[in-house]
N, C-alpha and C positions, 0 to 999 in steps of 0.2 A: 213648475209645480214644486213646492217645497218637499223635502225628503220626508217629514213626518206624515204628510198626507198619504203617500203610497204605502208607508209602513202601517198606518192604521187600516188602510184598505186591505192589505195582505193579511193582517190579523183578523179582520172581519170575515174574510173568505175562509181562513182556516177554522175560525170559530163556527162558521156556518156549516162546515162539514160535520161538525159534532151534533148539531141540533136540528138541521133541516130534515123534515119527514119525507118530502118528495125526493125520490131517487134521482130524477133528472136534474133537479136544482142542486142537489148535493154533489152530483158529478160535475156540474158546471163550476161550483165553488171550489171543488178539489182541483180541477184543472187550472182554474184561475190562480189559486195559491201556489200551485206547482210551477206556473210560469212566472208569476210576479216576484216570488222570493229571490231567484237568482238574478233577475233583472235589477231588482232593488239593490242587491249586494254589489253587482258590477258597477252600477251607476254611482254608488257611494265611494268606491275605491278606484274609479276610472282615472283620476289624476295622480294616483300614487305610483311609486316606482315598480311595485310588483305586477302591475297590469301593463307596464310599458312594452314588454315583448309582444303582447297581443295587439297593442295599438300599432306597433311598428311592423308587424307581420300579420296582417288580417287574413291572409291565406291560411296560415297555420291555425289561427283561431277558428276559421270556418271548418277546416278539416277536423279539428278537435271536437267541435260541436256536432258535426255529422257522425263521427265515430261514436260519440256518447249517445246520440239518438238511436243508432243501430243497436248498441248494447241494450239500451232501455227497451227497445221494441222486442228484441229476442227474449229478454227476461220477462217482459210483460206477457208475451204470448205463452211462455212456459207456465207462469202463475195463473193465467186464464184457464189453461187446460188442466193444470194440477194445483188447485188452491192451497193444498197443504205445503207447497213449496215456500209460500210467503213466510209463515212463522218459522220454518226451519232455516231459511236464508237469513231472516232477521236475527235469529239467535246466533247464527254463525258470524254475522257481521257486527253484532252488538258491541264487543269490547274494543274493536280496532280503531285507533285514532291516528290520523296523519297530520304532522305539523305543517302548517301553512302560514306564511307571513301575511299579516293583515294590519294595516294602519300603523306600521312601525313596530308591531309586536308579533309574536308567534302564537297562533291558536291551534290547539290540538282538535281536529275536526273528525267527525265520524263519517268520513266520505263513503266507505263501503255500505254503511247503513243507509245513507242518503240515496244511494243507487237502488237499493232494495225497496225503500219506501217509494221512490219515484216510479219504479216499475210496477209495484203493487197498486199504487194510486192510479196509474194509467190503465192497468188492466181492469180495475174495479169501475173507474169512471166510464170507460167505453162500454163495459157490460151493463151498467145502469142506464146509459143512454139508449142502447139498443134493445135491452129487455129489462125494464124496471120490475122490481118485485111486485107481486100482487097486493101484498099488505105491508103497511109501514107502522112501526111502533112509535109511541110518543117518546121523545127524548127523556132520559133519566136525569134526576137532579145532579148527579155527578157530571154528566155531560154539559149541563148548563153552567155549572161552577167552573169547569175547565174552560169553556168558551168565554165566560166573563173574565177569567184570569188572563187569558191571552189578549183580549181587547183592552182591558185596563192597563196591562203592562205597556201596550203600544201607546195608549193615550198619555200615560205618565212619562213616556220617553220624550214627549214634546217639550217638557221643561227640565229635562235631566241635565246635570252638569257633564254627563258623558253620553251623548246621544249615540255615538258610534258603538259603544259597548252595549247599549240597549238594543240597537239594531242588530248587532251580531247575535245576541241572545235570542231575539225574536226569530231571526231568519235561520239560524243554525240549530236551534233547539225547539222553541215553542211551536213554530209552524210545521216543520217536518214530523215532530213527535205527535202533534195533533192528528196528522194524517195517519201515522202509524197506529194510534189509538183507534181511529175510525175503522181502519182495516181489521185490526185484531178483534174488535167487538163483533164483527160480522163473520169471523171464521167459525165454521162448524166444528167446534172443539170436541174431541173424543179423548178418552183416557189414553188410547194408543198414541194420538198425536202429541198430547202433553208429555208422555213418556219419551217420545222421540226428541222433542225439544229439550227436555232435561238431559237426554243422552248427548246431544250436541254441546250443551253447556258443560257437562262433566268432562267430555273429551278436551274442550278448550281449557277448563280449569286444571286438568292434569298436565297439559302441555305447558301452561303458564307456570305451574308449580315447579316443573322440572327446570325450566329456564331460570326461575328464582333460585333453585338449588345451585345451579352453575354460577350464577352471579355471586351468591354467598361464598361459594368455595373459592372462586377466583378473585373475590373482592373487587369486581368490576361490573358496573351497571351499564346497560345498553342505552338507556334513555334518561333524559332530564338532568341537565347540568346542575340545577339547584340541589337535587338530592345527592348527586355525586359530590358536590362541594360540602354539603352538610355531613356526609359520612366521613370526610377527612378530618373534621374537627370534633367528632363525637367518639365516645368510647365504644359505641355500638355500631352495627352495620345494618341498614335497612335495605330491603330489596323491593323492586317494583315490577320485575319481569318486563313484559312488553307494554305495560301501562306507564303513564307519565307521572304517577303519584302513588306512593305506597298505600295511601288510604283508599283510593279508588280501586286499586288492585285488591286490597283486603276486603272491601265491600263486595266485590264480585265473587271472591272465594267464599265469603260468608253466605251469600245468597245461594250459591251452588251447593254448599254444605247443607243448608236447610232443605233443599230439594232431595238430596241423597238421604238425609236423616228421615225424611218422610217415607221414603222407600223402606228404610230400615224398620221404622215403627209399624208399618202396615204389611211387611213381608210375611209370607206364609211358608216359604221354602228356605231351608237352611243355606242353600247356595246364594240366594238373594241377600240374606243377612251377612254372609261372609264377604260377598263382593262389595256390598255397601260399606262394611266396616273397613275394608282395605282402602277404598276410595277416600273415605273420611280421614283415615290416618295420613294419607299423602297430602290431602288438601289442608289438614290441620297443620302439618309441618310447614307447608307453604305459607299459611296465614301467620304462624308464629314469627317467621322471618321478616314480615312486614313491620312488626312492632307497632301495629295500628290499634291503639286502645279503643278508638271509636268502632272499629270492626269487631273487636272482641265483645264489646258491649252489645252491638247489634246482633251478633250471633247468639249471645246469651238470651236476649229478649226473644228472638225468633224461636229458640229451643223451648222457652217457657210457653210461648203461644202454641207450639206444636203439642207440648205435653197437655196443655189445657184442652185442646181440641181432640186429643187421642184418649185422654183419661179424665179424671175429675179436675175441673178448673180450680177447686179449692186448694188442692195440693200444689198446683203450679203457682198460684198466688202466694201460698205459704213459702215456697222455695224462693220466689222472687223477693219477698220481704226479708227472708233470712239472708239472702245474698247481699242486699242493701245494708242490712244491719252489720254483717261481717265487714263489709267494705268501710262503713263509717267508723267502726271500732278500730280497724286497721289504720285509717287515716289519723284518728285522734290519738292512738297509742304510739305510733311510730311515724309521724309526719315526715321525718328526715329521710325516710326510705324513698320517698317520691320527691325529695328536694323541696319540701313545703314547710314554710314558717307561717303558722296560722295568724300571726299578728303582722305580717308583712305582705303588702299588696304586690311588691315586685317578686317576692317568692312565689306567690300564687300565679303570677303571670308566667314565671319560669316553669313551674310545675305543670301548667296547662299549655305549654308550648306557644305562649303568646296570646292565647284565647281570652284570658282575663281582660287585658287592655282592649282587645278588639270588641268584646262584648260590652264593656263599659263605654267605649267610644260610640258603639252603635246605639246604646240606650240614650246617650246624650244627643245623638243626631235625631232620634225619634222625638225626644223632648223638645228639640228646636222646631220641628215641623210635624206635629202629630196628625194634622188633618190630611195633608196631601203628600208628605214625605219630600225627599230631595230629588225624586225622579228615578225612573227605572235605570238600573245599571250604574248608579252614581256612587255607590258606597265607597269605592276606593278613593275617588277624588274628594268626596265630601269629608271622609275620615282624615285624609292627609291635610286638607285645609283647616279643619276644626282642631286637630291635634298638633298642627304645625310640624308634621313629621316628614320624613324623607320618602322618596318613592320606594325605597327598599323595605320600609316598614309597612307600607300599604299593601293590601291584598284586594282581591276582587270581591270578597265577602267577609262577613264577621266570623265565619266558620260556625255560626249558629243561625240556621235559616230563618227562624221567626224574627230574630233581631235584624237580619239583613232586610227582610221584607218590611218590617216596621220602619226602619230607617229610610228605605228607598220609596216605599209606597204608602206610608202612613196607615191610619186606621182602616181605610177601605181595603187596601191590600192585605193587611193583617187579618181583617174579618173574613175575607175570601179564603185566605190560607187556612185558617182554623176550620171554616166550614168544609173546605175541600178535604182536609185530613180526617175530620170526623165522618163525613159522608163516605170517603174512601174506606175507612175502617169498617163502617157498617156494611158496605157492599161486600168486601172480601171476607168478613167474618160470618155474615148471615148464611146459614146452611153449610158452613165449613166443618162443623163437628161431625166426625165420622166419615168425612169425604176426603181422601188423601190429596187429591188435586187441589181442591179449594183450600185445604189446610196448608199446603205448601205455599200457595199464593198469599194467603193471609199472613203467614209467618214471615215471608220475604218482605211484604209491604210494611209490616210493623217494624222490621229490622231496618229498612231504609229510612223510615221516618225518624227513628232514634239516631241513626248514623248521621243524618243531616242536622240534628240538633248539636252535634259536636264536631261536624265538619262542614260540608257545603253541598251544593248541587242536588236540589230536590226535583224540580221540573226541568232542570238542565240535564238530568240523567234519563236516558231512554228506558232504563229498567223501571222507573217509576210509572211512566206511561204504559209500558207493556204489561206490568202487573195489574194496573187499574183496568186496562182494556180486557185482559183475560178474566179478571175477577168479575167485571160487569157482564161479560159474555156468559160466564158460568152462572151468574145470578139470574140473568134473563132466561137462560136455557133450561133451568130446572135441574133436577137431580136424577135424571134417567141414568141407568147403568150403562157403561160402555160408551154411550153416545150422548153428547150435549148439543142441543141446537140453540145457537145464539143469534141475536140480532133482530129479527123481524117479528117474531111471534111471541105469544104468551108463554109462561113457564110450562115446561113439559109436565105431564101428570104421570105419576108413578104410584104404585101401590105402597101401602105402609110397609109391607115386607121388603120391597125392593129398596125403600129408603133406609131401612135398617141395615142393609147389606151393602156396604160400599164396595166399589170396584177396586181391585188390587192396583197398587201403584206400579 
């Protein structure tokens, strides 16, 4: 059987977990995707050097699999008994990536998160098989769009110039994150649980920021040789803490800061205000050391969204327009301050850290194949071939997600992306005004969307799926105070007075 066939089958199973109404069928699809994804990956790299130790020592491989099964079973049992463990464990595992050699290159994989997702999926699937819910809701449009995106990506991998890259994206990101989304949508979210999740993220953010301070003080990075080499040739020094990229580190800090800002805006006790202000100061210092312009922009947009949801949207819109106007005047008045010559394309490329040429090349790739694109995961090879560039100049994406999607997947993929973003924004924004939890989710999702327009990793980032899953769960559960019931039933009914009095963050 050709590799594209099981890849499509795995994608269909993952998509089915999003849209199937019958709990037993959804459980079967979830277990199928959970089993097929690692088999598909191992079969793809079976003849490579990195799998040789397992081929030569099957006993070690069997022992490793047995140990993994035991760990998953114990964690699944814990999640089954205490469902709130799942979102807390997912939040704790969310940022941690482990470098693993694959196909001649090194991929930074979210192995701890995969373990949590697998255990959660196992617990949920067994529970659905043994005791399915009495009622099942119809799948939301957002879930249909995510399912279509997963399947389309697998189908378009069949003619990709880089099938291995497409397979890795599907197996490492789309499939496990679809399971994570399915699980989070069905979590009985409460204000308390959301606060606990934020507490885990804040603790991680503070630890990462402190590590970043040490890196800046010692001028020594712990991870990523490319960033280390770049710092040696620049007049500035960027930190990335335990992340492999300053921009991904900056994105994480920006999202956490938006959550803390939400607490600050809705706080009623002076000590909560003071505590939030101190945390924000530390995280802001950590963000500044990343020198990630995309993260600064994402944070600004998120703050504007929070202001609009907390107060009058007109003031937030006015502030946003004013900020854009000031930025435009600054660029036009003193372009040399950002090393920009308005009449020189090379200067524009330098000022945008190479993004100008990447975007231009991506647009050209889209123009070459507008109907079906060059295939999932193919941007790097297609760009290098079209621009006749070296491997060093090629990257995995255009650093502008809509351009990457258009170049790789053509009009169908771009249409799905636009529909997904619009629907996602509608879901997270609806009912968010006056509700601190929903407001935080809405601001964070808007920030990620903007960040991906100047960097990369939209559906390749678990934060995107997590925010959409939580946002949909809150939308489905209604606006009850203190407790939000998500997943299987209609929106909870609350009195007009209770809707006007949001729970404290």
